[in-house]
ZAFI-835378 format. One record per residue (C-alpha): x, y, z; residue in three letters. Coordinates in steps of 0.5 Angstrom, whole numbers, plus 2048, in hexadecimal, padded with zeros to 3 digits. Example, Ala and Ser with C-alpha at 12.3 -4.5 7.8 and 13.67 -1.06 7.14 Angstrom:
<rs>
8197F7810ALA
81B7FE80ESER
</rs>
This chain:
<rs>
7C67FE7F1UNK
7BE7FD7F1UNK
7BF7F67F5UNK
7C27FA7FBUNK
7BE7FE800UNK
7C1805800UNK
7C5807806UNK
7C080C808UNK
7BB806809UNK
7C080280DUNK
7C0802814UNK
7C4808817UNK
7C980581CUNK
7C8809823UNK
7CE80B827UNK
7D080682BUNK
7D5805832UNK
7DB802830UNK
7E07FE834UNK
7E5804835UNK
7E580B836UNK
7DF80C83CUNK
7DE81383EUNK
7DE814846UNK
7D7814847UNK
7D680E843UNK
7DB80A847UNK
7D780D84EUNK
7D180A84BUNK
7D3804848UNK
7D780284FUNK
7D1803853UNK
7CD7FE84EUNK
7D27F984FUNK
7D17F4855UNK
7D77F485AUNK
7D97ED85AUNK
7DA7EE852UNK
7DE7F4854UNK
7E27F0859UNK
7E47EB854UNK
7E67F084EUNK
7EA7F4853UNK
7EE7ED855UNK
7F07EB84FUNK
7F07F184AUNK
7F67F4848UNK
7F37FB846UNK
7F480184AUNK
7EE80384EUNK
7ED80A84DUNK
7E980C853UNK
7F080C857UNK
7EC80B85EUNK
7EB80485CUNK
7EE7FE85BUNK
7F37FC855UNK
7F6803854UNK
7FD800855UNK
7FB7FB84FUNK
8017F984BUNK
8037FC844UNK
8057F983EUNK
80D7F9840UNK
80B7F5847UNK
8077F0843UNK
80D7EF83EUNK
8137F0843UNK
8137E9846UNK
8157E3842UNK
8107DF846UNK
80A7E4844UNK
80D7E383DUNK
80E7DC83CUNK
8077DA840UNK
8037DF83BUNK
8077DC835UNK
8067D5837UNK
7FE7D6838UNK
7FE7DA831UNK
8017D482EUNK
7FC7CF831UNK
7F67D3831UNK
7F67D882CUNK
7FA7D4826UNK
7F87CD829UNK
7FF7CB828UNK
8047C882DUNK
80B7C782EUNK
80C7C2829UNK
8097C6823UNK
80B7CD825UNK
80F7CF81FUNK
8127D681EUNK
80C7D981BUNK
8087D7821UNK
80D7D9826UNK
80C7E0822UNK
8047E0823UNK
8057DE82BUNK
80A7E382CUNK
8077E9829UNK
8007E782CUNK
8047E7833UNK
8077EE831UNK
8007F082FUNK
7FD7EE835UNK
8027F3839UNK
8017F8834UNK
7F97F8834UNK
7FA7FA83CUNK
7FD80083AUNK
7F9802834UNK
7F2801838UNK
7F580583EUNK
7F780B839UNK
7F180B836UNK
7ED80B83CUNK
7F281183FUNK
7F1815839UNK
7EA815839UNK
7EA817840UNK
7EF81C83FUNK
7EA81F839UNK
7F0823836UNK
7F182482EUNK
7F281E82AUNK
7F581E823UNK
7F381981EUNK
7F8818818UNK
7F5816812UNK
7FA81280DUNK
7F880D807UNK
7FF80A809UNK
802807810UNK
80880480EUNK
809801815UNK
80E7FB813UNK
80E7F5818UNK
80B7F781FUNK
80E7F2824UNK
8157F4824UNK
8127FB825UNK
80E7FA82AUNK
8137F682EUNK
8187FC82DUNK
81380182FUNK
8107FD835UNK
8187FC837UNK
8167F4837UNK
81B7F2832UNK
8217EF836UNK
81C7EB83BUNK
8187E8835UNK
81E7E6831UNK
8207E2837UNK
8197DF838UNK
8197DD831UNK
8207DA831UNK
81E7D6838UNK
8187D4834UNK
81C7D182EUNK
81C7D7829UNK
8207DD826UNK
81D7E4827UNK
81F7E6820UNK
81C7E081DUNK
8167E1820UNK
8167E881EUNK
8177E6817UNK
8117E2817UNK
80D7E9817UNK
80B7EC810UNK
80B7F380FUNK
8057F680FUNK
8037F8808UNK
7FF7FF80AUNK
804803806UNK
809804800UNK
80E80A801UNK
810810806UNK
809813807UNK
80780C80AUNK
80D80B80EUNK
80D813811UNK
806811813UNK
80980B817UNK
80E80F81AUNK
80981481CUNK
804810820UNK
80A80D823UNK
80C814826UNK
805816828UNK
80581082CUNK
80D81182FUNK
80B819830UNK
805817834UNK
80081B82FUNK
7F981882EUNK
7F9816827UNK
7F6811822UNK
7F880F81BUNK
7F280D816UNK
7F3809810UNK
7F180380CUNK
7F37FC80EUNK
7F57FA807UNK
7F57F2806UNK
7FA7F3800UNK
8007F8800UNK
8017FC7FAUNK
8057F57F7UNK
80A7F17F8UNK
8107F27F3UNK
8147EC7F0UNK
8197EE7EBUNK
8197E97E5UNK
81E7E97DFUNK
8207F07E2UNK
8187F37E2UNK
8147F57E8UNK
80E7F07E8UNK
8087F17EDUNK
8057EC7F1UNK
8007EC7F6UNK
8027EE7FDUNK
7FE7EA802UNK
8017EC808UNK
7FB7E980DUNK
7FD7E280BUNK
7FC7E1813UNK
7F77E4818UNK
7FB7EB81AUNK
7FC7EA822UNK
7FD7F2822UNK
7F67F4820UNK
7F07F4824UNK
7E97F481FUNK
7E47F8822UNK
7DE7F581FUNK
7D97F9824UNK
7DC7FF820UNK
7D87FF819UNK
7D7806816UNK
7D380680FUNK
7D6809809UNK
7D280B803UNK
7D380C7FCUNK
7CF80E7F6UNK
7C88107F6UNK
7C58177F6UNK
7C481D7FAUNK
7BD8207FBUNK
7BA8267FFUNK
7B6825805UNK
7B282A809UNK
7B182A810UNK
7A982B811UNK
7AA82F817UNK
7AF834815UNK
7AF83480DUNK
7B683380DUNK
7B982F807UNK
7BE82A809UNK
7C2826804UNK
7C281E805UNK
7C6819801UNK
7C3813800UNK
7C980E7FEUNK
7C88087F9UNK
7CD8037FCUNK
7D0802803UNK
7D67FF806UNK
7D87FE80EUNK
7DE801810UNK
7E17FC816UNK
7E67FE81AUNK
7ED7FB81CUNK
7F17FE821UNK
7F97FD822UNK
7FC7FF828UNK
802804827UNK
80680482DUNK
80A80A830UNK
812809832UNK
81380A839UNK
80C80C83BUNK
80680883CUNK
80280C837UNK
7FF808831UNK
7FB80B82CUNK
7F7808826UNK
7F880781FUNK
7F180581CUNK
7F0802815UNK
7EA801812UNK
7E77FA80EUNK
7E27FB809UNK
7DC7F680AUNK
7D57F5806UNK
7CF7F780AUNK
7CD7EF809UNK
7D17EA807UNK
7CE7E8801UNK
7C77E87FDUNK
7C37E27FFUNK
7BE7E37FAUNK
7C37E37F4UNK
7C77DD7F8UNK
7C07D97F8UNK
7BF7DB7F1UNK
7C57D87EFUNK
7C97DE7EDUNK
7CF7DD7F2UNK
7D37E27EFUNK
7CE7E87EFUNK
7CC7E67F6UNK
7D37E87F9UNK
7D47EE7F5UNK
7D37F37FAUNK
7D87EF7FFUNK
7DD7EF7F9UNK
7DC7F77F8UNK
7DC7F97FFUNK
7E37F4801UNK
7E67F77FBUNK
7E77FE7FEUNK
7EC7FC803UNK
7EF7F67FFUNK
7F57FA7FCUNK
7F98007FDUNK
7F98047F7UNK
7F58017F2UNK
7F78027EBUNK
7F38097E9UNK
7F58097E2UNK
7EE8077E0UNK
7E780A7E2UNK
7E58047E7UNK
7EC8047EAUNK
7EB80C7EBUNK
7E480B7EEUNK
7E78057F3UNK
7ED80A7F6UNK
7E88107F7UNK
7E380B7FAUNK
7E98097FFUNK
7EA810801UNK
7E3811802UNK
7E280B806UNK
7E880C80AUNK
7E781380CUNK
7DF81280DUNK
7E080D812UNK
7E6811816UNK
7E1817816UNK
7DB814819UNK
7DF81081EUNK
7E3816820UNK
7DC81A820UNK
7D9814824UNK
7DE814829UNK
7DE81C82AUNK
7D681C82BUNK
7D7816830UNK
7DA81B835UNK
7D8822832UNK
7D182182FUNK
7CF82682AUNK
7D482B82DUNK
7D782D826UNK
7DB833828UNK
7E082E82CUNK
7E182A826UNK
7E782E824UNK
7EA82E82BUNK
7E982682CUNK
7EB824825UNK
7F1825820UNK
7F1821819UNK
7F8821815UNK
7F782080DUNK
7FD81C80BUNK
7FD81E804UNK
7F781F800UNK
7F4818800UNK
7F0819806UNK
7ED820804UNK
7E681E803UNK
7E681E80BUNK
7E582580AUNK
7DF824806UNK
7DC81F80AUNK
7DD823811UNK
7D982980EUNK
7D482480BUNK
7D3821812UNK
7D3827816UNK
7CE82B811UNK
7CA82580EUNK
7C9820814UNK
7CB82581AUNK
7C782B817UNK
7CC830818UNK
7CC836814UNK
7D183680EUNK
7D683C811UNK
7D6839818UNK
7D7832815UNK
7DD835811UNK
7E0838816UNK
7E183281AUNK
7E382E814UNK
7E9833813UNK
7EB83381AUNK
7EB82C81AUNK
7EF82A814UNK
7F782B812UNK
7FA82880CUNK
80182680BUNK
803826804UNK
809821801UNK
80A8247FAUNK
80D82A7F6UNK
80B8267EFUNK
8048297EDUNK
8038237E9UNK
80381F7F0UNK
7FD8237F3UNK
7F781F7F3UNK
7F18207EEUNK
7EA81D7EDUNK
7E681D7E7UNK
7DF8217E9UNK
7DB81C7E6UNK
7DE8167EAUNK
7DE8197F0UNK
7D781C7EFUNK
7D48157EDUNK
7D78117F3UNK
7D68177F8UNK
7D181C7F6UNK
7D08207FCUNK
7D78217FDUNK
7D88247F6UNK
7D28297F8UNK
7D682A7FEUNK
7DC82B7FBUNK
7D98307F6UNK
7D68347FBUNK
7DD8347FFUNK
7E08377F9UNK
7DB83C7F7UNK
7DB83F7FEUNK
7E383F7FEUNK
7E38427F7UNK
7DE8487FAUNK
7E38497FFUNK
7E98497FAUNK
7E584E7F5UNK
7E48537FBUNK
7EC8537FCUNK
7EE8537F5UNK
7E88567F1UNK
7E88557EAUNK
7EE8507EAUNK
7EB84A7E6UNK
7F28477E6UNK
7F38467EDUNK
7EC8447EEUNK
7EE83E7E8UNK
7F483C7ECUNK
7F183B7F3UNK
7EB8387F1UNK
7E98317F4UNK
7E68307EDUNK
7EB82F7E7UNK
7E78317E1UNK
7EB82C7DCUNK
7E88277D8UNK
7E68237DCUNK
7E48287E2UNK
7E88257E8UNK
7E88277EFUNK
7EF8297F2UNK
7F08257F8UNK
7F68297FBUNK
7F28307FAUNK
7EC82D7FEUNK
7F182B803UNK
7F4832804UNK
7ED835804UNK
7EB830809UNK
7F183180EUNK
7F3836813UNK
7FB834811UNK
7FE83180CUNK
80582E80DUNK
80B82C808UNK
81082780BUNK
81782A80AUNK
81983180AUNK
81B831803UNK
81482E801UNK
810832805UNK
813839802UNK
8128367FBUNK
80B8347FCUNK
80A83B7FEUNK
80D83E7F8UNK
80B8397F3UNK
8058347F3UNK
8018387F9UNK
80483F7F7UNK
7FC8417F6UNK
7FA83F7FCUNK
7FF843800UNK
7FC8497FDUNK
7F58477FFUNK
7F7845806UNK
7FD848808UNK
80484480AUNK
802843811UNK
7FD83D80EUNK
80383980BUNK
809836810UNK
80E831810UNK
80F82B814UNK
815827812UNK
814820812UNK
81881B817UNK
819814818UNK
81881081FUNK
81E80E822UNK
81B808825UNK
81A80481FUNK
81F80781BUNK
825807820UNK
824802825UNK
8207FD821UNK
8237FE81BUNK
82A7FE81EUNK
82B7FB825UNK
8327FB825UNK
833802823UNK
82D804828UNK
83180082EUNK
83880482CUNK
83480B82CUNK
831809833UNK
837807836UNK
83B80D834UNK
836811836UNK
83580E83DUNK
82E80C83CUNK
82C80583DUNK
82580783DUNK
825809835UNK
822810837UNK
825813832UNK
82081082DUNK
81B81582FUNK
82081A830UNK
82481A82AUNK
82882082BUNK
82C81C830UNK
83081982AUNK
83482082AUNK
83881D82FUNK
83B81882BUNK
83F81E828UNK
84481D82EUNK
84681682BUNK
848818824UNK
84F818826UNK
84F81182AUNK
85280C825UNK
84F806829UNK
848809829UNK
84980A821UNK
84B803820UNK
845800824UNK
841805820UNK
844802819UNK
8447FB81BUNK
83C7FC81CUNK
83B7FF815UNK
83F7F9813UNK
83B7F4817UNK
8357F7814UNK
8387F780DUNK
8397EF80DUNK
8317EF80FUNK
82F7F3809UNK
8347EE805UNK
8307E8808UNK
82A7EB806UNK
82C7ED7FFUNK
82F7E67FEUNK
8287E3800UNK
8247E77FCUNK
8287E87F5UNK
82E7E37F6UNK
8337E87F5UNK
8397E87FAUNK
83B7EF7FCUNK
8427F0800UNK
8407F4806UNK
8477F7806UNK
8457FC800UNK
841802800UNK
839801800UNK
8368067FCUNK
82F8067FDUNK
8288097FAUNK
8228057FCUNK
81B8097FCUNK
8158097F7UNK
8188097F0UNK
8168107ECUNK
8198147E7UNK
81A81A7ECUNK
81E8167F1UNK
8238157ECUNK
82480D7ECUNK
82680E7E5UNK
82C8137E6UNK
82F80E7EBUNK
82F8087E7UNK
83180C7E1UNK
83780E7E6UNK
8388077E7UNK
8388057E0UNK
83E80B7DFUNK
8428087E4UNK
8418017E1UNK
8438047DAUNK
8498077DDUNK
84C8017E1UNK
84B7FD7DBUNK
84F8027D7UNK
8558037DCUNK
8557FB7DCUNK
8567FB7D4UNK
85B8007D5UNK
85F7FB7D9UNK
85E7FE7E0UNK
85D7F97E6UNK
8577F87EAUNK
85C7FA7F0UNK
85E8007EDUNK
8578027EBUNK
8558017F2UNK
85B8067F5UNK
85B80B7EFUNK
85480B7ECUNK
84E8087F0UNK
84D8057F6UNK
8497FE7F7UNK
8417FF7F8UNK
83B7FC7F7UNK
8358007F4UNK
82E7FE7F8UNK
8288007F5UNK
8207FE7F8UNK
8198017F7UNK
8138007F3UNK
8108037EDUNK
8098057EDUNK
8067FF7E8UNK
8048047E3UNK
80A8087E3UNK
80E8067DDUNK
81480A7DEUNK
8158087E5UNK
8158017E3UNK
81A8027DDUNK
81F8057E2UNK
81E7FE7E7UNK
81F7FA7E0UNK
8257FE7DFUNK
8287FD7E6UNK
8277F67E6UNK
82A7F57DFUNK
8307F97E0UNK
8317F57E7UNK
8317EE7E2UNK
8377F17DEUNK
83B7F47E4UNK
83A7EE7E9UNK
83C7E97E4UNK
8427EC7E1UNK
8487E97E4UNK
84D7EE7E2UNK
84B7F37E7UNK
84B7EF7EDUNK
8477F27F3UNK
8497F97F0UNK
8417FA7EFUNK
83B7F77F0UNK
8347F97EEUNK
82E7F67F2UNK
8267F77F2UNK
8237F57F8UNK
81C7F37F7UNK
8167F47FBUNK
8197FA7FFUNK
8157FB805UNK
8157FD80DUNK
8197F780FUNK
81E7F7809UNK
81F7FE80BUNK
8217FC812UNK
8277F880FUNK
8297FD809UNK
82980380DUNK
82E801813UNK
8327FE80DUNK
833804809UNK
83A808808UNK
83780D803UNK
82F80E801UNK
82D8127FBUNK
8278177FCUNK
82881A7F5UNK
82281D7F3UNK
8218237EEUNK
8228297F3UNK
81B82C7F4UNK
8178257F3UNK
8188217FAUNK
8148247FFUNK
818821805UNK
81A81A805UNK
81B81680BUNK
81F810809UNK
825816809UNK
824817810UNK
82480F812UNK
82A80E80EUNK
82E814811UNK
82B812818UNK
82E80B817UNK
83580E815UNK
83580D80EUNK
83781380AUNK
833817805UNK
8348197FEUNK
82E81E7FCUNK
82C8247F8UNK
82A82A7FCUNK
8228287FCUNK
81D826801UNK
820824808UNK
827824806UNK
82782B807UNK
82682B80EUNK
82A82480FUNK
83082880CUNK
82F82E811UNK
82E829817UNK
834825816UNK
83982A812UNK
83A82A80AUNK
84182680CUNK
83D82080EUNK
838820808UNK
83A81F800UNK
8368247FCUNK
8358257F5UNK
8318287EFUNK
82D82E7EDUNK
8298327F2UNK
8218327F2UNK
82183A7F0UNK
8258377E9UNK
8218327E7UNK
81B8367E4UNK
8208397E0UNK
8248337DEUNK
81E8307DCUNK
81C8367D7UNK
8238357D4UNK
82282E7D3UNK
81C82F7CFUNK
81E8357CBUNK
8258347CAUNK
82582C7CAUNK
8298287CFUNK
8308277CFUNK
8338207D1UNK
8398207D5UNK
83F81C7D2UNK
83E8177D8UNK
8378167D7UNK
8388157D0UNK
83C80F7D1UNK
83780C7D5UNK
83180D7D0UNK
83680A7CBUNK
8378047CFUNK
82F8037D0UNK
82E8047C9UNK
8337FF7C7UNK
82F7F97CAUNK
8347F87D0UNK
82F7F87D5UNK
82A7F47D0UNK
8257F77CBUNK
8267FE7CBUNK
81F7FF7C9UNK
81D7FE7D0UNK
8208047D2UNK
81F8097CCUNK
81980D7D0UNK
81E80E7D6UNK
8248107D2UNK
81F8147CDUNK
81C8187D2UNK
82281B7D4UNK
82581C7CEUNK
81F81E7CAUNK
81A8207CEUNK
81C8257D3UNK
8208217D8UNK
81B8247DDUNK
81F8217E3UNK
8258247E1UNK
82981E7E1UNK
82E8217DCUNK
82F8277E0UNK
8318237E6UNK
83581D7E3UNK
83C8207E3UNK
83B8237EAUNK
83881C7EDUNK
83F8197EAUNK
84381E7EDUNK
84081D7F4UNK
8418167F4UNK
8498177F3UNK
84981B7F9UNK
8458177FDUNK
8498117FBUNK
84F8147FDUNK
84C815804UNK
84A80E805UNK
85180C803UNK
853805802UNK
850801807UNK
8507FA808UNK
84C7F980EUNK
8527F9812UNK
8507FD819UNK
857800819UNK
857803813UNK
85880A816UNK
85780E80FUNK
85080B80FUNK
84F80C816UNK
851814816UNK
84E816810UNK
84781280EUNK
84680F815UNK
847816819UNK
842819814UNK
83D813815UNK
83D81481DUNK
83C81C81CUNK
83681B817UNK
83381681CUNK
83581B822UNK
83182181FUNK
82B81D81CUNK
82781F823UNK
82282481FUNK
82081E81AUNK
81C81A81FUNK
81481A81EUNK
81381B825UNK
816822824UNK
81182381EUNK
80B821822UNK
80D826827UNK
80D82B822UNK
80682981FUNK
803829826UNK
805830827UNK
804833821UNK
7FF83081DUNK
7FB82B822UNK
7FB82F828UNK
7FB82982DUNK
7FF827833UNK
802821835UNK
7FD81D83AUNK
7FF81C841UNK
802815843UNK
</rs>
């Protein structure tokens, strides 16, 4: 690093005026400095609202007006084809049509976005900042059209221009900015912040590559790069003028003020990168309120070392550039080795440091150094432990850079932050080796030790002589090597800690965080049950069902999408046969759409009249895809046995098993061997079952590769039954269970996570619950260890089939089977297997022998009624409700005036 200027030697950027968010005084001063002739032209052509309501332009249009006429859309579309893309009507293909259409829509959206930022700045209310390492946004264009209520107009315009809206939308890649439920929750939350008229920004990283693109080759998961930014992204606005320096490495020294003699810590970093802002407008539904998602790109301070380049050392000359850009290259770099660990920690600090300095910059622009106002103006939510270094960084800013006393600074920090926990699994709580963090961020390690010292002093006062509790709540884990417990740091640095479902929030208080409850009391710990946005997960994913609901509720404007409790009125139609037939025919249409996707992705042909039994989510032992595939194997073995006994297929369908397709999807972490083994088994079972002509359409097994948001929008509305079967007490909440239930798919699940609250809302008779309860889990695990694991006869048959080589080399699955048989069956597959099979027998009787016939009255009056009642009672699970609870109980913020 000797070839670089240290960051302390580099010029420090000054606070600059940016192009949004002026204060009222700045507007007056700027207005006076602009010539009248220039103002006249601006007012004549600007589409933005002038905030001095006594002047011209106050009735300027918002996005809805800009996009509401076909002429306006078509004019802008053609202009973008010809001037933005440098194409014409002869070479405008579907991709160019997507780019021109999305630029047109974005133009309208930016009007709302600019007006919102200005209005929020003028109103000067409290703003929430949502820090999440993932934002699994999905496609932006369709969502923007729905939220701006411009979909029908755009569809008609594109049709007249010679394009199909669905084909155009299909050109957009999924933004690969997340992986699982954590990132999708963050996406739903920023949508709700806008739709509920709160002032709220998201902060994340602008990954160039997603976690990976999943291919299935010979049944195995193979990871290939997911470079989603093949073309310029029309939804992002790069803010080259917002460049925040972020330092790493270096050393810390004390500097004494010559006047006061007070010592001050100074961090002299050894390497600097620049965080460059990229903004994504987030439109609200039924409101012009349009918030911001700000993501960061990592760039070097200099593109390359010219001296080394001239000396012929070409590789080293761009070394700094490559090291910088690696920070935002890949979502979750593999941390199974030391350099990967350091890169992940670098990502986390880079992101929170840039975000905190941006937040502080914006605060100081309006409130100077009035730090007592900081908690009144700003709430920061930590989405899991990934952004916990923000606690340390804000303390560093206030103490080292702004000169506040430690206690005053810490009081501000703890009022600003709140922490959302997403796991009850102790092994899933993030920890960082002290030596890795100390090398990368030496000053932050000192601050963490100081935070821990002062905290433990308070604990010791409360529990004198109790060394045990000190060790359990300490931020530093005295292990080999020593580690920093990020969850402990997040709890100590926050004023509220919330779980994401009632059961989860109770469990964290009695298990992983019980010692912190002793220290802080129960009031610090609260619950906000997760929710999903109905704009994307009903209106966008299931337009026909959303339309039918709007028709029955006599709600042509779809206002129920922001008042989801209105779904309750659907209960009035539960005995209306005509309505039930329409409902069922929409499900059948959605199943045909999924069957098309399956054929395209896998070549497997599915019959849409059979039961679609779906489990799509991240592949993990606790989510128990292995329990599901073992049950599928047992079903196949029993069908084969019955056939061998001379029972006909028709008789099997009538007396034993209804036809069904078991549909799986999800990614396994690259280093997670057991999860990848489950994927391999699912695919190999599919190879055997799908190629057995003797069983016809009685059973099919499908694994849909590269599961993402866009595929979820097709899979979710098509599900008859979805599996949420985690071992009780392991799933924090789940949100896919909410999406499936909202789309009229029934749920089979354990009494875990949000399944508990879904059951309470929709009724036990409309969900299929099974399995041991959370309070029994520890006792069962104890029995497994000390009394051995008892394999049920049915599961024994399944293991026998696997070990016989029916699904390929049995050695491939030995770890999976032995983990259950000989190593304690930690996730209780043996205890719940028979219960799972029994529940399937029960639910298949309810589904009946449905053949896609809209006049099948048994099916209509059993399964379809339950589907309607399920949807009618899902109003609680809107992310709008969740955001309102955060706003009232944690953030203390009010909606802005529109």
